[in-house]
C-alpha positions in Angstrom: 37.4 130.4 92.1 35.5 128.1 89.8 32.4 126.5 91.0 32.8 122.9 89.5 29.1 122.2 89.8 28.3 125.3 87.6 31.1 124.3 85.2 29.6 120.7 84.9 26.1 122.1 84.3 27.4 124.1 81.2 28.0 120.5 79.4 24.4 119.9 79.7 23.4 123.0 77.9 21.7 122.2 74.7 23.9 124.6 72.8 27.0 122.8 73.9 25.4 119.4 73.0 24.5 120.8 69.5 28.1 122.1 69.0 29.6 118.7 70.3 27.3 116.5 68.2 28.2 118.7 65.0 31.9 118.5 65.8 31.8 114.6 66.2 29.7 114.3 63.1 32.0 116.3 60.9 34.9 114.5 62.2 33.2 111.2 61.7 33.7 110.1 65.2 37.4 109.5 64.4 40.0 109.9 67.1 42.5 112.8 66.0 45.3 110.8 67.4 44.8 107.0 66.5 42.6 107.6 63.6 40.2 105.0 64.6 36.4 105.3 64.5 34.8 105.6 68.1 31.1 105.7 68.6 32.1 106.9 72.2 34.3 109.6 70.9 34.8 112.7 72.9 35.3 116.4 72.2 38.2 118.0 74.1 38.3 121.8 74.5 41.9 122.5 74.3 41.7 125.9 76.3 39.4 128.0 78.2 38.8 131.7 78.0 37.1 133.6 80.8 33.6 134.7 79.8 33.4 132.4 76.8 30.8 129.9 76.5 31.8 126.2 75.6 30.1 126.4 72.2 31.7 129.8 71.4 35.2 128.8 70.5 36.8 128.6 67.0 36.6 125.0 65.7 40.4 124.5 66.1 40.1 124.8 69.9 38.2 121.5 69.8 39.8 118.0 69.3 37.9 114.7 68.8 39.5 111.9 70.7 38.6 108.3 71.8 38.4 108.2 75.6 41.8 107.0 76.1 43.5 109.6 74.0 41.3 112.4 75.5 42.7 111.5 79.2 46.1 111.5 77.8 45.8 114.9 76.2 44.4 116.3 79.5 47.2 114.7 81.3 49.8 116.3 79.0 48.2 119.7 79.2 48.1 119.5 82.9 51.9 118.6 83.1 52.5 121.3 80.6 51.0 123.9 83.0 53.1 122.6 85.9 56.2 123.2 83.8 55.2 126.7 82.8 55.0 127.6 86.5 58.9 127.6 86.4 59.1 130.2 83.8 59.3 134.1 84.1 57.1 136.2 82.2 59.9 137.1 79.7 60.7 133.5 79.3 56.9 132.7 78.7 56.8 135.5 76.2 59.7 134.0 74.2 58.2 130.4 74.5 54.9 131.8 73.3 56.5 133.4 70.2 58.6 130.4 69.5 55.5 128.1 69.8 53.5 130.3 67.3 56.4 130.0 64.7 56.5 126.2 65.4 52.7 125.8 65.0 52.9 127.5 61.5 55.2 124.4 60.3 53.5 121.8 58.3 52.6 118.7 60.4 55.0 116.4 58.6 57.8 118.7 59.0 56.7 119.7 62.5 57.6 116.3 63.9 61.1 116.1 62.5 61.8 119.8 64.0 60.3 118.6 67.2 62.7 115.5 67.4 65.6 117.7 66.6 64.6 120.3 69.3 64.2 117.7 71.8 67.6 116.3 71.0 69.2 119.8 71.2 67.5 120.6 74.6 68.5 117.2 75.9 72.2 117.9 74.7 72.2 121.3 76.4 70.9 120.1 79.5 73.6 117.4 79.6 76.2 120.0 79.0 75.1 122.1 81.9 74.6 119.1 84.3 78.2 118.1 83.4 79.4 121.8 84.2 77.6 121.8 87.5 79.0 118.4 88.4 82.7 119.8 87.9 81.9 122.9 90.0 80.6 120.5 92.8 83.9 118.5 92.5 85.9 121.7 93.1 84.5 122.2 96.6 
């Protein structure tokens, strides 16, 4: 189990503060979501790896957000973890491979692909919900 006090102390480490300040400076204190300048911008670490220090991640693991969007990002990530709990290991592996391919798509195209993927998944779910409702009517 993670001791939250020890974890919080890591954010006081001068190496983390140096890394954080460097990231914010290089990204001009701009929120990566809304694009606005925020003097109170925050660095979000997108994932944690056991044994790795906060300042030892590749730059792509860090995102610069305004406080509002950092909280939103954290909530979405937490929700995704809850959703992933419903998947088997094989399903997670397939999802992992699909996401790696999806991540390789350029940003402008990625949004259109995501919209189509969402529409397809929603239609598939509706089709199955309809089938299950028909089966219930038979009993």
